[in-house]
LOFI-991138 format. One record per residue: x negated, y, z of N, C-alpha, C in turn. Coordinates in steps of 0.02 Angstrom, whole numbers, padded with zeros to 5 digits, always signed. Each point is the difference from the previous one (the first is absolute). Layout:
! LOFI-991138
XYZXYZXYZ ...
END
This chain:
! LOFI-991138
-00042-00060+00001+00042+00060-00001-00044+00062+00000 +00012+00043-00048-00043+00060-00009+00007+00046+00061 -00057+00021+00027-00004+00049+00054+00027-00026+00067 +00021-00063+00003+00024-00028+00065-00061-00018+00043 +00006+00011+00066-00054-00023+00043-00010-00075-00008 -00064-00021+00002-00016-00070-00008-00025-00029+00066 +00034-00052+00024-00016-00033+00064-00027-00068-00013 -00057-00016+00029-00033-00065-00009-00001-00040+00064 +00032-00059+00000-00001-00046+00056-00051-00055-00013 -00042-00015+00048-00049-00052-00007+00007-00052+00057 +00012-00062-00020+00009-00054+00051-00017-00065-00034 -00044-00039+00029-00018-00064-00031+00054-00053+00008 +00049+00012+00044+00055-00048+00009+00053+00016-00053 +00002-00040-00053+00045+00015-00057+00074-00005+00021 +00015-00044+00048+00068-00006+00024+00022+00065+00033 -00045+00030+00038+00013+00066+00032+00010+00055-00051 -00041-00003-00053+00006+00049-00053+00067-00006-00036 +00021-00062-00015+00064-00012-00034+00056+00025+00044 -00003-00015+00065+00052+00023+00046+00002+00076+00003 -00057+00031+00001-00004+00072+00001+00028+00030-00063 -00017-00031-00056+00027+00025-00065+00074-00003-00003 +00030-00053+00025+00072-00006+00002+00031+00055+00046 -00032+00010+00056+00028+00048+00048-00006+00071-00024 -00053+00016-00039-00014+00068-00021+00031+00015-00067 +00036-00048-00031+00027+00012-00067+00044+00063-00004 +00039+00015+00052+00043+00060-00003-00041+00066-00007 -00065-00004+00019-00040+00062+00000-00038+00009-00067 +00008-00048-00046-00038+00004-00062+00027+00052-00048 +00059+00027+00015+00028+00053-00041-00038+00066+00010 -00030+00007+00060-00034+00065+00012-00076-00006+00004 -00026-00061+00009-00072-00011+00004-00021-00057-00048 -00060+00004-00023-00031-00057-00035-00037-00041+00053 +00018-00063+00008-00029-00040+00053-00035-00060-00032 -00063-00009+00020-00042-00055-00025-00014-00048+00057 -00002-00065-00015-00014-00051+00051-00059-00040-00024 -00053-00003+00039-00062-00034-00020-00023-00044+00058 -00025-00060-00017-00017-00049+00051-00075-00002+00016 -00043+00031-00043-00072-00004+00011-00030+00070+00007 -00041+00014+00050-00033+00065+00006-00039+00020-00061 -00034-00049-00031-00040+00016-00060+00045+00027-00055 +00058-00028-00007+00048+00022-00052+00027+00069+00019 +00008+00011+00065+00023+00067+00022-00051+00053-00018 -00063-00015+00009-00054+00048-00017-00001+00013-00076 +00010-00051-00040+00002+00009-00073+00059+00044-00018 +00055-00008+00034+00060+00040-00014-00014+00074+00018 -00032+00011+00057-00016+00068+00021-00049+00033-00049 -00043-00039-00029-00049+00027-00049+00031+00017-00068 +00056-00032-00014+00031+00008-00065+00058+00051-00002 +00027+00019+00061+00057+00045+00001+00007+00033+00067 +00038+00051+00006+00010+00038+00060+00050-00037+00046 -00023-00013+00062+00042-00030+00050+00010+00052+00057 +00062+00015+00015+00012+00051+00052-00007-00028+00070 +00025-00062+00011-00003-00030+00067-00017-00074-00007 -00047-00022+00040-00015-00072+00004+00019-00025+00070 +00036-00055+00003+00020-00031+00063-00025-00071-00001 -00049-00014+00044-00037-00065-00002+00014-00041+00061 +00006-00065-00013+00002-00046+00057-00071-00001+00031 -00005-00023+00061-00064+00001+00036-00041-00063-00013 +00030-00058+00010-00039-00062-00005+00005-00030-00071 -00055+00006-00036-00004-00028-00068-00071-00028-00010 -00006-00053-00040-00066-00030-00012-00043+00044-00043 -00067-00010+00005-00050+00035-00041-00007+00073+00019 +00056+00037+00004-00001+00072+00020+00063+00013+00040 -00009+00015+00066+00061+00013+00040+00024+00071-00009 +00056+00016+00031+00030+00066-00009-00045+00057+00021 -00036-00011+00055-00046+00050+00024-00054+00018-00052 -00030-00053-00029-00052+00011-00052+00028+00031-00062 +00060-00021-00019+00031+00028-00060+00015+00075+00008 +00029+00019+00057+00018+00070+00010-00062+00044+00010 -00051-00027+00030-00062+00037+00005-00029+00015-00070 +00005-00051-00044-00024+00010-00068+00042+00053-00036 +00067-00006+00009+00044+00048-00032-00014+00072+00025 -00014+00006+00067-00013+00066+00028-00058+00034-00036 -00054-00037-00011-00059+00030-00031+00005+00007-00076 +00034-00049-00032+00004-00001-00073+00060+00041-00027 +00055-00003+00036+00061+00034-00022+00031+00038+00059 -00034+00053+00024+00020+00032+00062+00068+00035-00002 +00027+00013-00059+00065+00034-00003+00059-00049+00008 -00015-00064-00001+00053-00051+00009+00017-00006+00075 +00062+00006+00016+00023-00007+00071-00004-00074+00018 -00028-00015+00059-00015-00068+00019+00038-00022+00063 +00040-00052-00008+00037-00030+00056-00021-00072+00009 +00006-00024+00060-00016-00071+00014+00062-00034+00028 +00008-00063-00018+00050-00043+00032-00035-00043+00051 +00020+00004+00062-00035-00037+00052+00047-00031+00050 -00021-00053+00031+00037-00031+00054-00043+00005+00063 +00028-00018+00056-00037+00006+00064-00065-00041-00003 +00001-00055-00037-00058-00042-00001-00059+00031-00040 +00016+00055-00035-00051+00032-00042-00036+00057+00034 +00011+00008+00066-00027+00059+00032-00073+00011-00007 -00041-00054+00003-00072+00007-00008-00017+00029-00068 +00034-00024-00052-00012+00026-00068+00026+00072-00007 +00056+00014+00033+00029+00067-00003-00051+00052+00024 -00036-00016+00054-00050+00047+00028-00051+00018-00053 -00016-00047-00043-00050+00014-00053+00027+00047-00053 +00065+00012-00001+00030+00042-00050+00003+00074+00022 -00024+00015+00059+00002+00070+00024-00036+00045-00050 +00036+00051-00023-00030+00046-00048+00019-00016-00072 +00013-00063-00016+00015-00016-00069+00075-00010-00012 +00038-00001+00054+00073-00012-00006+00039+00058+00026 +00049+00022-00039+00040+00057+00021+00056-00019+00047 +00027-00061-00007+00055-00020+00043+00006-00075-00001 +00034-00027+00052+00008-00071+00007+00074-00019-00002 +00014-00056-00033+00067-00027-00002-00003-00068+00035 +00043-00011+00048-00002-00062+00037+00035-00056-00038 -00030-00058+00003+00031-00060-00033+00042-00037+00052 +00061-00025-00018+00034+00014-00062+00029+00071-00002 +00009+00026-00061+00019+00070-00006+00067+00005-00034 +00047+00038+00028+00065+00007-00029-00002+00045-00062 +00046-00010-00045+00006+00041-00061+00005+00073+00019 +00041+00017+00048+00010+00068+00020-00064+00034+00022 -00042-00037+00039-00063+00027+00022-00048+00012-00058 -00004-00049-00046-00043+00007-00058+00023+00060-00043 +00064+00005-00012+00027+00054-00042-00014+00068+00032 +00013+00006+00064-00010+00065+00034-00073+00019+00001 -00045-00049+00011-00071+00013+00004-00027+00024-00068 +00021-00035-00052-00023+00018-00069+00029+00069-00018 +00064+00010+00014+00032+00064-00018-00036+00058+00035 -00017-00008+00063-00033+00053+00037-00069+00013-00030 -00035-00054-00019-00067+00009-00029+00004+00036-00067 +00050-00018-00039+00008+00033-00066+00016+00074+00009 +00044+00016+00048+00018+00069+00014-00063+00038+00022 -00043-00033+00039-00061+00034+00022-00044+00016-00060 -00008-00050-00045-00042+00012-00059+00029+00054-00043 +00067+00001-00008+00031+00050-00043-00005+00070+00033 -00006+00002+00067-00006+00065+00034-00070+00031-00010 -00047-00042-00021-00067+00024-00011-00004+00033-00069 +00036+00054-00008+00006+00033-00065-00066+00035-00018 -00035+00022+00048-00063+00036-00015-00054-00051-00016 -00032+00011-00055-00052-00045-00024-00056-00005+00051 -00013+00057+00035-00054+00002+00048+00012-00050+00058 +00062-00004+00021+00016-00046+00056-00009-00073-00024 +00021-00014-00060-00008-00068-00026-00074-00020-00004 -00041+00047-00025-00072-00013-00004-00031-00009+00069 +00022+00041+00046-00029-00002+00067+00016-00065+00036 +00062-00019-00003+00023-00062+00034-00038-00061-00027 -00014+00001-00063-00037-00056-00031-00070-00007+00028 -00028+00054+00028-00068-00001+00026-00003-00021+00075 +00058-00001+00033+00000-00014+00073-00014-00073+00011 -00051-00015+00037-00017-00070+00015+00035-00028+00058 +00021+00042+00048+00028-00027+00062+00064+00038+00020 +00057-00030-00017+00063+00021+00028+00017-00047+00057 +00017+00025+00058+00017-00048+00053+00062-00038-00017 +00003-00062+00018+00060-00040-00011+00049+00014+00057 +00062-00015-00014+00050+00010+00053-00018-00049+00057 -00004+00023+00062-00027-00042+00054+00041-00063+00012 -00031-00058+00003+00036-00061+00015+00037+00002+00066 -00030+00036+00049+00033+00007+00065+00068+00035-00008 +00001+00049-00043+00065+00037-00013+00049-00046-00033 -00024-00039-00049+00045-00046-00035+00031-00051+00048 -00042-00025+00047+00024-00049+00049+00053+00032+00045 -00010+00064+00016+00050+00033+00043+00065+00010-00037 -00005+00017-00065+00061+00007-00042+00039-00065+00000 -00038-00055-00009+00033-00066-00002+00035-00015+00067 -00033+00019+00056+00030-00013+00066+00062+00041+00010 +00001+00061-00026+00057+00044+00009+00063-00031-00031 -00008-00040-00050+00057-00033-00034+00029-00057+00043 -00036-00022+00049+00021-00057+00042+00045+00025+00056 +00064-00020+00000+00045+00024+00053-00018-00023+00069 -00041-00050+00006-00019-00027+00065-00068+00025+00024 -00028+00048-00035-00068+00023+00015+00000+00036+00069 -00058-00008+00035-00007+00029+00065-00062+00046+00000 -00003+00044+00049-00058+00045+00005-00065-00037+00003 +00000-00057+00033-00062-00038+00007-00026-00023-00067 +00045-00011-00049-00020-00020-00066-00042+00055-00036 +00020+00060+00010-00038+00056-00029-00066+00010+00037 +00001-00009+00065-00060+00008+00040-00054-00052-00023 +00022-00061-00014-00046-00052-00023-00033+00019-00066 +00038+00033-00043-00027+00020-00066-00050+00057+00009 +00017+00050+00040-00043+00059+00006-00063-00016+00041 +00007-00044+00051-00058-00016+00041-00056-00033-00038 +00012-00025-00059-00052-00030-00041-00052+00052-00021 +00019+00063+00003-00047+00053-00017-00007+00047+00062 -00051-00010+00042-00008+00038+00062-00007+00075-00013 -00031+00018-00056-00009+00072-00015+00068+00032-00013 +00041-00031-00041+00066+00029-00012+00042+00001+00065 -00006-00052+00038+00036-00002+00065-00017+00059+00044 -00066+00012+00004-00022+00056+00042+00022+00068-00028 -00002+00005-00066+00020+00065-00032+00074+00012+00007 +00041-00053-00001+00070+00009+00009+00016+00024+00070 -00032-00030+00050+00009+00022+00070-00022+00072+00009 -00058+00016-00029-00027+00068+00004+00048+00049-00033 +00026-00018-00059+00045+00044-00035+00066+00009+00038 +00024-00054+00031+00061+00005+00039-00007+00048+00058 -00062+00007+00026-00012+00045+00057-00015+00072-00023 -00001+00011-00065-00017+00067-00025+00057+00049+00012 -00015+00063-00005+00048+00053+00014+00056+00002-00051 -00011-00032-00058+00050+00003-00054+00065-00034+00019 -00005-00052+00040+00059-00039+00019+00031+00021+00066 -00039+00032+00044+00024+00028+00063+00041-00051+00040 -00028-00060+00005+00034-00052+00038-00006+00013+00075 +00049-00019+00039-00001+00016+00070-00050-00038+00043 -00018-00061-00022-00044-00042+00037-00066-00010-00035 -00051-00019+00039-00064-00018-00029+00008-00069-00033 -00019-00005-00065+00008-00065-00036-00066-00038+00006 +00003-00058+00030-00062-00038+00011-00001-00065-00038 +00057-00022-00030+00003-00064-00035+00036+00008-00066 -00010-00049-00044+00037-00002-00062+00075-00007+00012 +00018-00041+00049+00070-00010+00016+00033+00066+00019 -00034+00040+00039+00028+00065+00019+00005+00047-00059 -00051-00003-00044+00002+00042-00060+00058-00017-00045 +00012-00065-00010+00058-00022-00042+00065+00018+00034 +00003-00008+00065+00061+00015+00039+00019+00073-00007 -00050+00046+00003+00013+00071-00001+00008+00028-00071 -00040-00024-00046+00000+00028-00067+00046-00039-00049 +00012-00063+00015+00040-00040-00046-00041-00034-00053 +00024-00057-00024-00040-00040-00046-00010+00035-00067 +00049+00041-00022-00008+00035-00065-00058+00048+00004 -00005+00038+00054-00055+00048+00007-00067-00037+00004 -00002-00055+00038-00062-00040+00005-00019-00027-00067 +00048-00022-00040-00012-00025-00066-00033+00052-00045 +00026+00061+00005-00030+00055-00039-00071+00016+00022 -00011-00001+00066-00068+00013+00025-00049-00053-00022 +00022-00063-00002-00043-00054-00022-00018+00012-00074 +00048+00016-00041-00013+00012-00072-00052+00055-00009 +00010+00056+00035-00045+00056-00008-00069-00013+00029 -00001-00029+00059-00065-00014+00033-00043-00048-00042 +00031-00052-00026-00038-00050-00039-00020+00031-00067 +00040+00044-00030-00019+00032-00062-00058+00048+00012 +00002+00040+00053-00056+00045+00015-00062-00040+00015 +00007-00053+00039-00057-00040+00019-00034-00036-00058 +00040-00016-00050-00027-00037-00059-00043+00044-00044 +00007+00065+00010-00037+00049-00043-00052+00034+00041 -00060-00030+00002-00055+00029+00038-00027+00062-00037 -00010+00053+00037-00022+00063-00031-00060+00028+00038 -00042+00040-00035-00056+00033+00034+00027+00050+00051 -00046+00026+00040+00020+00044+00055+00009+00072-00024 +00049+00010-00046+00015+00066-00024+00035+00039+00054 -00003+00066-00007+00037+00045+00047+00071-00020+00006 +00032-00015-00057+00072-00015+00001+00017-00064+00039 -00049-00043+00010+00014-00065+00031-00030-00006+00070 -00039+00049+00022-00031-00003+00066+00052-00001+00056 -00016-00038+00053+00042-00001+00059+00073-00014-00017 +00011-00043-00047+00068-00020-00021+00043+00058-00022 -00033+00052-00028+00038+00060-00021+00057-00019-00047 -00015-00040-00052+00051-00015-00049+00057-00041+00031 -00017-00050+00042+00051-00039+00031+00045+00044+00045 -00031+00043+00040+00039+00042+00045+00044+00047-00038 -00026+00028-00055+00042+00045-00043+00058-00040-00029 -00014-00062-00024+00052-00040-00030+00054-00015+00049 -00020-00016+00062+00048-00016+00052+00042+00060+00018 -00031+00058+00002+00037+00062+00013+00051+00014-00054 -00021-00008-00063+00047+00013-00056+00058-00051+00003 -00017-00062+00016+00052-00053+00007+00049+00019+00054 -00025+00022+00056+00045+00019+00057+00045+00059-00018 -00029+00052-00032+00039+00058-00020+00052-00019-00051 -00019-00043-00049+00047-00021-00053+00060-00036+00030 -00015-00044+00048+00055-00036+00033+00045+00049+00038 -00031+00046+00034+00038+00049+00041+00045+00043-00046 -00025+00019-00059+00040+00039-00045+00061-00039-00022 -00010-00065-00015+00057-00041-00019+00049-00008+00059 -00027-00005+00059+00042-00004+00060+00042+00064+00009 -00032+00057-00007+00034+00064+00006+00055+00009-00054 -00011-00030-00057+00048+00004-00055+00053-00053+00003 +00000-00042+00053+00053-00047+00011-00005-00066-00040 -00060-00017-00023-00007-00063-00038-00001-00058+00048 +00014-00060-00025+00004-00060+00041-00070-00020+00022 -00003-00047+00049-00063-00024+00026-00043-00032-00055 +00034-00037-00043-00036-00035-00057-00030+00053-00046 +00038+00052-00017-00025+00053-00042-00056+00038+00034 +00002+00010+00064-00053+00033+00036-00065-00041-00004 +00007-00067+00001-00059-00042-00006-00032+00007-00069 +00041+00008-00051-00028+00010-00068-00040+00066-00004 +00027+00051+00033-00036+00064+00002-00066-00008+00039 +00001-00040+00053-00059-00007+00042-00056-00034-00042 +00016-00058-00030-00053-00036-00037-00024+00040-00059 +00045+00041-00030-00024+00043-00056-00051+00050+00026 +00013+00030+00059-00049+00045+00028-00065-00034+00020 +00007-00060+00027-00059-00036+00023-00049-00019-00055 +00029-00011-00060-00043-00022-00055-00012+00054-00053 +00022+00062+00013-00001+00050-00053-00070+00016-00023 -00052-00009+00041-00068+00015-00021-00044-00062-00010 +00032-00058-00009-00040-00061-00006-00043+00003-00064 +00018+00040-00048-00040+00008-00061-00068+00030+00015 -00006+00039+00053-00065+00027+00019-00049-00057+00019 +00028-00049+00036-00042-00058+00019-00021-00039-00062 +00045-00008-00047-00016-00037-00061-00057+00036-00038 +00007+00065-00006-00051+00039-00037-00068-00005+00036 +00000+00011+00066-00062+00002+00037-00034-00067+00005 +00038-00054+00003-00029-00068+00006-00028-00024-00065 +00031+00018-00055-00023-00022-00067-00053+00044-00030 +00004+00065+00014-00046+00048-00031-00025+00048+00054 -00040-00026+00048-00021+00041+00056-00040+00062-00020 -00045-00007-00048-00041+00058-00021+00043+00055-00030 +00043-00020-00047+00043+00049-00033+00048+00032+00049 +00028-00042+00045+00048+00029+00048-00036+00047+00048 -00062-00018+00018-00040+00045+00041-00009+00068-00032 -00012-00001-00066-00007+00062-00037+00065+00041+00003 +00057-00035-00006+00064+00035+00003+00012+00031+00068 -00019-00037+00053+00007+00027+00068-00043+00061+00009 -00064-00005-00021-00046+00056+00008+00023+00061-00040 +00026-00013-00061+00024+00054-00042+00058+00037+00035 +00045-00040+00029+00056+00031+00036-00021+00039+00060 -00048-00026+00040-00023+00035+00060-00041+00063-00016 -00043-00005-00052-00046+00054-00015+00035+00059-00035 +00049-00016-00040+00031+00051-00041+00071+00019+00021 +00026-00034+00054+00069+00009+00024+00050-00017-00055 -00022-00044-00045+00044-00024-00053+00046-00053+00028 +00062+00001-00022+00049-00051+00021-00028-00070-00016 +00003-00045+00050-00029-00066-00009+00032-00036-00059 +00063+00012-00014+00034-00033-00056-00033+00022-00067 -00015+00063-00006-00033+00026-00060-00070-00025-00005 -00034-00006+00058-00069-00027+00001+00000-00071-00025 +00048-00041+00024+00005-00069-00024+00014-00004-00074 +00043+00044-00024+00018+00000-00070-00062+00017-00042 -00041+00046+00026-00059+00018-00036-00051-00056-00004 -00003-00040+00053-00050-00055+00001+00024-00063-00033 +00065-00014+00003+00025-00065-00023+00051+00006-00058 +00026+00060-00012+00057+00010-00048+00066-00024+00030 -00002-00030+00058+00060-00019+00036-00009+00022+00071 +00056-00007+00042-00005+00018+00069+00025-00056+00044 -00005+00009+00067+00016-00054+00045+00074-00020-00003 +00045+00049-00017+00071-00016-00004+00013-00047-00057 -00032+00011-00057+00006-00046-00058-00020-00071+00019 -00061-00004+00030-00028-00066+00015+00039-00036+00056 +00020+00038+00051+00039-00031+00054+00066-00026-00023 +00034+00040-00042+00065-00021-00026-00006-00062-00043 -00053-00003-00040-00011-00059-00042-00010-00063+00043 -00039+00007+00054-00014-00058+00043+00064-00024+00031 +00040+00045+00028+00059-00022+00036+00053-00028-00048 +00002+00025-00059+00045-00027-00051-00020-00072-00017 -00065-00013-00007-00024-00067-00013+00019-00047+00058 -00001+00026+00059+00018-00040+00059+00074-00016+00001 +00039+00034-00042+00070-00014-00002+00040+00036+00053 -00028+00055+00030+00040+00037+00051+00057+00034-00036 +00053+00017+00038+00060+00029-00030-00014+00066-00035 +00041+00014-00049-00010+00059-00043-00004+00066+00039 +00044+00012+00051-00005+00063+00037-00068+00010+00032 -00032-00054+00024-00065+00006+00031-00053+00015-00052 +00003-00038-00057-00048+00011-00053+00005+00073-00026 +00061+00024-00009+00009+00067-00025-00029+00051+00049 +00010-00012+00064-00026+00046+00052-00075+00006-00003 -00034-00056-00012-00073+00000-00004-00023+00031-00065 +00030-00018-00056-00018+00029-00065+00006+00074-00003 +00055+00026+00028+00019+00070-00014-00002+00046+00060 -00031-00021+00056+00005+00042+00060-00033+00068-00009 -00045+00008-00050-00028+00065-00016+00034+00034-00059 +00042-00037-00033+00035+00027-00060+00071-00022-00002 +00042+00017+00051+00067-00027+00005+00046+00023-00056 -00019+00053-00037+00042+00022-00055+00006-00052-00056 -00047-00046+00000+00003-00053-00052+00055-00050+00012 +00031+00002+00059+00054-00047+00014+00067+00026-00026 +00042-00046-00021+00068+00018-00022+00050-00004+00056 -00023-00020+00059+00044-00009+00058+00024+00067+00026 +00065+00009+00005+00028+00064+00022+00022-00003+00074 -00015-00055+00034+00017-00007+00069-00063-00006+00044 +00007+00021+00063-00057-00004+00047-00020-00074+00005 -00063-00014-00013-00024-00069-00005-00067-00005+00036 -00029-00061+00007-00066-00006+00031-00053+00045-00034 +00007+00008-00065-00047+00044-00036-00001+00070+00029 +00060+00030+00007+00002+00068+00026-00017+00004+00074 +00017-00053+00037-00019-00002+00071-00076+00000+00007 -00035-00041-00040-00073-00005+00004-00031+00066-00024 +00029+00030-00053-00027+00064-00025+00002+00054+00055 +00056+00003+00034+00006+00049+00056-00044-00021+00059 +00002-00063+00018-00037-00024+00058-00076+00011-00010 -00025-00011-00059-00071+00009-00014-00018+00073+00012 +00041+00045-00024-00012+00071+00010+00003+00018+00075 +00052-00022+00034+00007+00017+00071-00056-00029+00042 -00023-00059-00017-00056-00030+00038-00063+00042-00007 -00015+00022-00060-00059+00043-00011+00009+00067+00035 +00062+00026-00003+00014+00064+00033-00009-00006+00076 +00026-00054+00028-00006-00009+00074-00072-00004+00019 -00042-00033-00040-00071-00010+00019-00044+00057-00028 +00029+00051-00028-00036+00057-00027-00057-00024-00048 +00020-00043-00047-00048-00025-00048-00037+00058-00032 -00065-00012-00011-00041+00054-00031+00024+00020-00069 +00037-00048-00033+00021+00013-00069+00075+00004-00005 +00033+00023+00055+00073+00000-00001+00028+00045-00055 -00039+00051-00018+00023+00046-00053+00009-00038-00066 -00036-00055-00009+00005-00038-00061+00061-00049-00002 +00031-00009+00057+00057-00045+00004+00063+00038-00014 +00025-00005-00060+00058+00040-00021+00064-00039+00013 +00041+00029+00041+00066-00028+00015+00048+00025-00053 +00030-00045-00037+00045+00019-00056+00069+00019+00027 +00007+00061+00026+00061+00021+00031+00056+00007-00052 -00016+00022-00059+00052+00005-00052+00032-00067-00013 -00042-00052-00005+00025-00066-00011+00044-00023+00059 -00025+00013+00061+00038-00020+00060+00066+00039+00005 +00000+00061-00023+00063+00037-00004+00048-00032-00048 -00026-00024-00056+00042-00029-00051+00034-00064+00024 -00034-00036+00045+00033-00061+00025+00035+00013+00068 +00003+00062+00020+00042+00021+00056-00030-00004+00069 -00068-00003+00005-00029-00004+00066-00051+00057+00014 -00010+00045-00047-00050+00052+00008+00012+00043+00060 +00064+00013+00016+00014+00043+00057-00007-00034+00068 -00020-00063-00001-00007-00036+00065-00073-00010+00021 -00047+00026-00040-00069-00012+00014-00021+00029+00066 +00022+00063+00015-00019+00032+00064+00032-00039+00059 +00061-00023-00010+00033-00039+00053-00039-00064+00012 -00021-00034-00053-00039-00062+00007-00064+00016+00039 -00034+00053-00018-00062+00018+00033+00010+00011+00075 +00055+00033+00018+00016+00012+00071+00014-00066+00035 +00041-00041-00031+00020-00065+00029-00063-00043+00012 -00048+00005-00044-00063-00040+00003-00052+00032+00042 +00017+00058+00031-00047+00034+00044-00063+00024-00039 +00010+00021-00061-00053+00030-00039+00008+00075+00006 -00035+00027+00050+00015+00069+00022-00020+00052-00053 -00056-00013-00032-00025+00050-00048+00051+00006-00057 +00015+00061-00018+00047+00012-00054-00021-00034-00063 +00048-00030-00033-00013-00036-00062-00001+00047-00058 -00058+00008-00032-00004+00045-00058+00031-00034-00061 +00052+00031-00026+00036-00029-00056-00027+00028-00066 -00011-00045-00050-00029+00022-00064+00054+00000-00054 
END
């Protein structure tokens, strides 16, 4: 089919391929789908034509899924790479870190496959700028969606799940456990009691909040960065947590449900994850961007654009879209510096993060606050511009908010 996205499934089990082909037949009207049983044949196909997405089984003879996707990453970096894995494949899955954009659990329902591919295609189509497409192809290490987070999602679906089940998952990573307890005791949550255990943290914050913290903490931890000014003393994490807290409070003040408030929170928590991706993959270039911003008082976004042709919002949005996070979260990360690009006419996580980012910098008297432009005309258009001062007062941001 001309111009249709091409999806390539690779699995040495021909019975599984035939079953998959039967199940996916309804999707062949909108995608071209190829089914191949040998990795060598898959490589030949990639060399002869453009493949948008490859979805590979893990356990195959001669070349397993990990080896195949590593090869694809270096030889065909613009192809989106997914792995099909089962619990028994965990040792092999670890070897895929950096070469795989997302994981699909075996067995996989048609709905999950369709939604995952659809989201990935939307992400690719959103990369309209040629510069972003070129840049993403050069990135060697995108963090995978944390397995700990996936396990927690699976547990949430179990009606008989207990707090102890989540504790057992989180305790496998002592660093994350400690950071969750530390975060729960931070001023952002203003909890009445001192939190000393994971059980207490879950009890006070709720499993949804803990789930979001796990996702963000593991994502930040997976991207090791040099000791830039922006990252010293957990500056970026603390800023992200503050923006998350303000975003949630704005949704609370506007009467949104608890679930919607959680969406605003995770959007704020991950809004700057693209900075970690840039710094971990291109430390020298990112260091130059940081120095340029500090030395010339140039907006960091413009400095990034000058060094990379893209900025952290572009890269962070791309990452979260590949992870399959919901569209409102992806949009908030992609557009938090350019909300006018959204067609949404209602107050959404995007606008909450846009305002929260500005208010957080204003509260902390950021050296470059003049460069953070709050789009008041846009906020007026969606009916919330006249509430900015009220929000600032409610959030105890005493300094007058300069409106642009």
